[in-house]
N, C-alpha and C positions, 0 to 999 in steps of 0.2 A: 323568513323574514328578510326586508330591503336594507340596504343600507342608510347612512343619512341621508336627509332631503338635501340636493344639490340646489344652492342659490340658483336663480334666473335673474339675468339682467333686464331691465325694461326693455331695451331691444330685442331680447329674446323671447319676451313676453308677446311683445307686438308682433313679432314673426311667428309666432306660434297661433295667436290669432288670425292673423293674414291666411296662415296655411288652412287653416279650419275654412277660411271663407273662398278658397280656390275651389273647392268642389262645387260651388254654387250658392246663390244667397240663403241666408240660415237665422234661425231664431236664436235669441239668448240660449235656451237650452243646448241648442246644439252647439253653440261655441263654447260654453261652460265644460261641456265634457270634453270635447276636443282639445281645449286649450288648457285643462285642468286648473281652473280656476275658481274662487269664492265668487258670489254674484254680486257681493260689494264690488270687489276688485274689478270683476268683469265690466261693471257698469262704468267705472271710473276710466276703464283704459278705452273702451268702447267712445267714450266721450271725446278723450285725447285723441283718438285715430281719426274719427269722424271730424274733428277741428282741424286736423292735419290734411285732410282731403285724402286719407288713406283708405277709409271705408265710405260708405254711402248707405243711409238710413230709408226705409220704405215702409210705407202702412201698405198691408194687405188686409183690408178688413178691419177686423179687431187686433191684428197681429202686426208686430214690428218684426221686419227682417234686416239684415246687413249684408251688403255685398262688398267685395273689393273692387277698388277702383284703379284704374290703368298707374296712377301715383303709386297705389298699393303694391301692385304688382312688381313697379321698378324697385320699390324699397326691398322687396324678396329677393329680388335678382342682385342687388348691391349688397345687402345682408349674407346672403350665400357667399358671395366674393369674399366679404370679411372673415366668414366663419373659415373657410379654405387657407385664407392667409394665417389665421390665429392658429388652427390646428396645424400648420406646415411649420409653426415655431413652437408648438406646445403650450399655447396659450389660450385661456378661457375668455369669452367675450359674453 
């Protein structure tokens, strides 16, 4: 049995979604499993990430796929730096 569910900040959820897309363009179902989110929450976050220019949405026939943008890659670089900084001081972000 696992311990209590740890709260994930919005920034961490964004980073989890972006990391799922670093392997290449993905459908919603792939991102759902990789980022461990409900469909409703994921849909909301994908819209916010797209609005912010961190991901791009493309239609491939009847499928919608998402990919990380250069801006999204930069977000991940900076987020990792924040994680390392926070970890050095025993903080959660």
